[in-house]
C-alpha positions as CSV (number, residue, x, y, z in Angstrom):
1,X,19.1,15.3,12.3
2,X,21.0,12.5,11.6
3,X,19.7,11.1,8.5
4,X,22.2,8.2,7.0
5,X,20.0,5.3,7.7
6,X,17.3,7.0,5.7
7,X,19.4,7.6,2.8
8,X,21.6,4.3,3.1
9,X,20.7,1.9,0.2
10,X,18.4,-1.0,0.3
11,X,18.6,-4.2,-0.8
12,X,16.5,-7.6,-0.5
13,X,17.2,-10.4,-3.2
14,X,18.0,-8.7,-6.5
15,X,15.4,-5.6,-5.6
16,X,17.9,-2.6,-5.0
17,X,16.8,1.2,-3.9
18,X,18.9,3.9,-3.6
19,X,17.4,4.8,-0.5
20,X,14.6,4.1,2.2
21,X,12.1,6.3,0.9
22,X,9.3,5.0,-0.8
23,X,6.1,7.3,-2.0
24,X,2.9,6.0,-0.4
25,X,0.1,4.6,-2.8
26,X,-2.3,7.7,-2.7
27,X,-6.0,7.7,-4.7
28,X,-5.8,10.2,-7.6
29,X,-8.8,9.5,-9.7
30,X,-7.7,11.5,-12.5
31,X,-7.2,8.7,-15.1
32,X,-9.3,9.4,-17.6
33,X,-11.9,6.3,-17.9
34,X,-9.0,4.1,-16.4
35,X,-6.7,5.3,-18.6
36,X,-3.3,7.0,-17.2
37,X,-2.3,10.0,-19.1
38,X,0.6,12.2,-19.4
39,X,-0.2,13.9,-16.8
40,X,-0.1,10.9,-14.8
41,X,3.2,10.2,-16.0
42,X,4.9,13.4,-14.9
43,X,3.5,13.5,-11.6
44,X,5.4,10.3,-10.9
45,X,8.3,11.3,-12.9
46,X,8.9,14.2,-11.1
47,X,9.4,12.8,-7.6
48,X,11.8,10.0,-9.4
49,X,13.9,12.9,-10.3
50,X,13.5,14.3,-6.8
51,X,15.2,11.2,-4.9
52,X,12.3,9.1,-4.1
53,X,13.8,5.6,-3.7
54,X,10.4,3.8,-4.5
55,X,7.2,4.9,-5.9
56,X,4.3,2.6,-5.3
57,X,1.4,3.8,-7.9
58,X,-1.8,4.9,-6.6
59,X,-4.5,1.7,-6.4
60,X,-5.1,0.4,-10.0
61,X,-7.7,-2.0,-10.5
62,X,-8.4,-5.7,-11.7
63,X,-10.6,-6.6,-14.4
64,X,-13.5,-7.5,-12.7
65,X,-16.9,-6.0,-12.0
66,X,-17.0,-3.8,-9.0
67,X,-13.3,-3.5,-8.5
68,X,-13.5,0.3,-8.4
69,X,-16.1,2.7,-7.2
70,X,-15.0,5.9,-9.2
71,X,-14.7,5.8,-12.7
72,X,-11.5,7.4,-13.3
73,X,-9.5,5.3,-10.8
74,X,-6.9,3.7,-13.4
75,X,-7.3,0.4,-14.5
76,X,-4.0,-2.2,-14.9
77,X,-5.8,-4.4,-17.8
78,X,-6.6,-3.6,-21.5
79,X,-4.7,-2.2,-24.0
80,X,-5.3,1.4,-23.7
81,X,-4.7,1.6,-19.9
82,X,-1.6,-0.4,-20.1
83,X,0.1,1.7,-23.1
84,X,-0.6,4.4,-20.2
85,X,0.9,2.3,-17.4
86,X,4.0,1.3,-20.1
87,X,4.6,5.4,-20.4
88,X,4.4,5.4,-16.6
89,X,7.2,3.7,-15.9
90,X,9.3,4.2,-18.9
91,X,9.2,7.9,-17.7
92,X,10.1,7.1,-14.3
93,X,12.9,4.9,-15.4
94,X,14.1,7.7,-17.4
95,X,14.3,10.0,-14.3
96,X,15.8,7.3,-12.5
97,X,13.6,6.0,-10.2
98,X,11.8,2.4,-9.5
99,X,8.1,1.6,-9.4
100,X,5.9,-0.7,-8.7
101,X,1.7,-0.6,-9.5
102,X,-0.5,-1.4,-6.4
103,X,-3.0,-3.9,-7.7
104,X,-6.5,-3.6,-6.3
105,X,-10.2,-4.5,-6.0
106,X,-12.1,-2.1,-3.7
107,X,-14.7,-4.8,-2.9
108,X,-17.9,-3.6,-0.8
109,X,-17.0,-0.3,0.3
110,X,-19.9,1.5,1.4
111,X,-20.0,3.7,5.0
112,X,-20.9,2.1,7.8
113,X,-23.7,4.8,8.1
114,X,-25.3,3.3,5.4
115,X,-26.3,0.1,6.8
116,X,-25.5,-2.3,10.0
117,X,-22.1,-3.5,9.9
118,X,-23.4,-7.3,10.3
119,X,-25.2,-6.6,7.2
120,X,-21.8,-5.9,5.0
121,X,-21.0,-9.3,3.9
122,X,-24.8,-10.6,3.3
123,X,-25.1,-7.5,0.5
124,X,-21.7,-8.7,-1.5
125,X,-21.2,-12.6,-1.3
126,X,-19.1,-13.7,-3.6
127,X,-19.6,-17.0,-5.6
128,X,-16.7,-19.8,-5.6
129,X,-16.2,-18.7,-9.4
130,X,-16.4,-15.2,-8.4
131,X,-13.5,-15.8,-6.5
132,X,-11.5,-18.0,-8.6
133,X,-11.9,-15.1,-11.1
134,X,-10.7,-12.5,-9.2
135,X,-7.8,-14.5,-8.2
136,X,-7.0,-15.3,-11.7
137,X,-7.5,-11.6,-12.5
138,X,-4.9,-10.5,-9.8
139,X,-2.5,-12.9,-11.1
140,X,-3.0,-11.4,-14.9
141,X,-2.4,-7.9,-13.7
142,X,0.7,-9.2,-11.9
143,X,2.1,-10.2,-15.3
144,X,1.3,-7.1,-17.3
145,X,3.5,-5.3,-14.3
146,X,6.0,-7.5,-15.0
147,X,5.7,-7.7,-18.6
148,X,6.0,-3.8,-18.8
149,X,8.8,-3.3,-16.9
150,X,8.1,-2.3,-13.3
151,X,10.2,-3.0,-10.4
152,X,7.8,-4.7,-8.4
153,X,4.4,-4.7,-7.4
154,X,2.0,-4.5,-4.5
155,X,-1.0,-6.0,-3.0
156,X,-3.9,-3.9,-1.7
157,X,-4.7,-6.0,1.4
158,X,-5.4,-3.2,3.8
159,X,-8.2,-0.5,4.9
160,X,-11.4,-2.3,4.4
161,X,-11.1,-3.1,0.7
162,X,-11.9,-6.5,-0.8
163,X,-8.7,-8.4,0.5
164,X,-9.3,-7.1,4.2
165,X,-13.2,-7.9,4.2
166,X,-11.9,-11.6,4.0
167,X,-9.6,-11.1,6.9
168,X,-12.1,-9.4,9.4
169,X,-14.7,-11.3,10.8
170,X,-17.3,-8.5,10.7
171,X,-17.2,-8.7,6.7
172,X,-16.3,-12.3,6.3
173,X,-19.2,-14.8,7.4
174,X,-18.6,-17.4,4.8
175,X,-19.3,-21.0,6.1
176,X,-17.0,-22.3,2.9
177,X,-12.7,-22.6,2.7
178,X,-12.6,-19.0,2.4
179,X,-14.4,-18.3,5.8
180,X,-13.7,-19.5,9.4
181,X,-13.7,-18.6,12.9
182,X,-9.8,-17.9,12.7
183,X,-7.9,-15.0,11.2
184,X,-5.8,-17.9,9.8
185,X,-8.5,-19.2,8.1
186,X,-10.0,-16.0,6.7
187,X,-6.7,-15.4,5.2
188,X,-7.0,-18.3,2.7
189,X,-8.2,-15.8,0.0
190,X,-5.1,-13.5,0.2
191,X,-3.0,-16.4,0.4
192,X,-4.3,-18.0,-3.2
193,X,-4.0,-14.5,-4.4
194,X,-0.5,-14.4,-3.4
195,X,0.3,-18.0,-4.9
196,X,-1.0,-17.2,-8.1
197,X,1.0,-13.9,-8.5
198,X,3.8,-15.5,-7.6
199,X,3.6,-18.4,-10.2
200,X,2.5,-15.5,-12.7
201,X,6.0,-13.4,-12.2
202,X,8.2,-16.0,-11.0
203,X,10.5,-16.2,-8.0
204,X,12.7,-13.0,-8.5
205,X,10.2,-10.2,-8.8
206,X,9.4,-8.5,-5.9
207,X,6.1,-8.7,-4.3
208,X,4.6,-6.4,-1.6
209,X,1.7,-6.6,0.4
210,X,-0.2,-3.7,2.4
211,X,-2.2,-4.7,5.5
212,X,-3.6,-2.6,8.2
213,X,-5.4,-3.6,11.4
214,X,-8.1,-0.3,11.2
215,X,-10.7,-0.3,8.2
216,X,-12.3,2.6,6.8
217,X,-15.6,1.3,8.1
218,X,-14.1,1.0,11.4
219,X,-10.7,3.2,12.9
220,X,-10.0,0.9,16.0
221,X,-10.8,-2.5,14.4
222,X,-8.1,-5.1,15.0
223,X,-7.7,-8.0,13.2
224,X,-4.3,-9.4,15.5
225,X,-4.8,-8.8,19.2
226,X,-1.7,-10.3,20.0
227,X,1.5,-11.2,18.3
228,X,0.2,-15.1,18.3
229,X,-2.6,-14.0,16.1
230,X,-0.3,-12.0,14.1
231,X,2.0,-14.8,13.4
232,X,-1.3,-17.0,12.2
233,X,-1.9,-13.9,9.8
234,X,1.3,-13.0,8.4
235,X,3.4,-16.5,8.5
236,X,0.9,-17.6,5.6
237,X,1.7,-14.9,3.3
238,X,5.2,-15.0,3.7
239,X,5.2,-18.7,3.0
240,X,2.5,-18.2,-0.1
241,X,5.1,-15.7,-1.6
242,X,5.2,-12.1,0.1
243,X,8.6,-10.3,-0.1
244,X,7.9,-7.3,2.0
245,X,5.0,-6.2,4.3
246,X,3.9,-2.3,4.2
247,X,2.2,-2.0,7.2
248,X,-0.1,0.6,7.5
249,X,-1.1,2.6,10.7
250,X,-2.7,6.0,10.9
251,X,0.3,7.0,13.1
252,X,3.8,5.3,12.6
253,X,4.8,6.0,16.3
254,X,1.9,4.2,17.9
255,X,2.9,0.7,19.7
256,X,1.3,-2.1,18.4
257,X,1.1,-4.5,21.4
258,X,1.4,-3.7,25.4
259,X,5.0,-4.0,26.7
260,X,6.5,-2.8,23.3
261,X,7.5,0.3,21.5
262,X,7.3,-1.5,18.4
263,X,4.8,-0.4,15.9
264,X,3.0,-2.6,13.0
265,X,5.7,-2.8,10.7
266,X,8.3,-3.7,14.0
267,X,6.3,-6.6,14.6
268,X,5.8,-7.8,11.4
269,X,9.3,-7.7,10.8
270,X,10.0,-9.4,14.0
271,X,7.9,-12.1,13.2
272,X,8.0,-12.9,9.8
273,X,12.0,-11.9,9.4
274,X,11.0,-10.2,6.2
275,X,11.6,-6.7,5.1
276,X,8.8,-4.2,6.2
277,X,7.7,-0.6,5.2
278,X,6.3,1.7,7.7
279,X,3.6,4.5,7.2
280,X,1.6,6.9,8.9
281,X,1.4,10.3,9.1
282,X,5.2,10.7,8.4
283,X,6.8,14.1,8.6
284,X,3.5,16.0,9.3
285,X,1.6,16.5,12.4
286,X,-1.6,15.0,12.1
287,X,-3.1,11.7,10.5
288,X,-4.5,11.4,6.9
289,X,-8.2,10.7,7.6
290,X,-8.2,14.6,8.4
291,X,-7.3,15.4,4.7
292,X,-10.3,14.0,3.8
293,X,-12.3,16.4,5.7
294,X,-10.4,19.3,4.1
295,X,-7.7,19.7,6.9
296,X,-4.3,20.7,6.3
297,X,-1.4,19.5,8.2
298,X,1.8,21.3,9.1
299,X,5.2,19.4,8.6
300,X,6.8,18.0,11.7
301,X,10.4,16.6,12.5
302,X,11.2,13.2,11.9
303,X,13.7,12.3,15.0
304,X,11.2,9.7,15.9
305,X,11.0,8.2,12.8
306,X,14.8,8.4,12.2
307,X,15.6,6.6,15.6
308,X,13.4,3.5,14.8
309,X,14.5,3.2,11.4
310,X,18.4,3.4,12.8
311,X,18.0,0.8,15.3
312,X,16.2,-1.2,12.5
313,X,12.8,-1.6,13.6
314,X,11.7,-1.7,9.7
315,X,13.7,-1.4,6.7
316,X,11.5,1.2,4.5
317,X,9.5,4.5,5.3
318,X,6.3,5.4,3.4
319,X,5.9,8.8,2.9
320,X,2.0,9.9,1.4
321,X,0.6,13.6,2.0
322,X,3.7,15.2,2.8
323,X,5.3,14.0,-1.0
324,X,2.0,15.2,-1.8
325,X,2.2,18.5,-1.4
326,X,6.2,18.8,-2.0
327,X,7.5,16.6,-4.8
328,X,11.0,17.8,-3.6
329,X,10.5,16.7,0.1
330,X,13.0,13.9,-0.1
331,X,15.6,16.2,-1.5
332,X,15.1,18.8,0.9
333,X,15.3,16.2,4.3
334,X,18.7,15.1,2.5
335,X,19.7,18.3,1.9
336,X,18.8,19.5,5.8
337,X,16.5,22.3,4.0
338,X,13.4,21.1,6.3
339,X,12.7,25.0,6.8
340,X,11.9,25.0,2.9
341,X,9.4,21.8,2.9
342,X,6.0,23.1,2.5
343,X,3.1,22.3,4.5
344,X,0.0,19.7,3.3
345,X,-2.8,21.3,2.0
346,X,-6.3,19.5,1.3
347,X,-6.3,21.3,-2.0
348,X,-3.2,19.0,-3.1
349,X,-5.8,15.8,-3.3
350,X,-7.6,17.3,-6.2
351,X,-4.7,18.5,-8.4
352,X,-1.3,16.9,-10.1
353,X,1.4,18.4,-9.5
């Protein structure tokens, strides 16, 4: 395989990476009462030392009630948690890596099996005061990321969590300024969050946002069914201050719209002109939802990925489970030792190594 494109440097404004490989955010929920431990720092530092270009942390939550649904999901606020994150970023930098925290609020994550979809928004309507405080807390965590020395940050706006619940017409039936019949109208919450975070970190600090069409509540859901709808969705976020769009698919090779083989990241780059990250079953032969059912996955070649990267459909490639099972995945790809890459085992979800 010709991996030259994968190992070429990436540069956008003052944000520079040694290669195009991103460690995707993966929930570990092993931070004691929300405080990252030395074991967490070692886990990320190990991958930094093994040639990962950019590490995006697991989701870390803001200072709001209900922002997380598991006790040991890490916080990104408070003296002890931020001290833990300072140790993480210092360890990553010591090993030559770069890293950004993923800033998150889970919202209402009950399964659709628990109650009808049409009842979801009614169960958790936020007041305008709640919304304004949530925006402020996203901004506060953004400022902390910069103050601690992180290289960038990512906003989690995907997979049916809080920000995505505002995007989605099924879960957003509000009649005020944060609701609306169109996707552009329902994007107002995300736009206000981005503006506040941009104001908190200044113009030069890189902001990434992770987005998805699919939801954990409905894998077949689509927010934007046409390129025009995707423009209405993404362009306001670009104008608000997003630098890089992280486009989550269950399978990166699937086309986003008929008539083109461009995937989500390809269309996002075409529409916005901004750098994009692709993600979804990179290096494996099955999508990641099977992992939560206890399924493993065998490694697969990345020739299709390399072809799309080489023709500049997208700029960066996020690798999830393959890096979870084998922290040396990047080195092995670079050295052509693909036969040495470990298959993904579902047990990897519960351990840190």
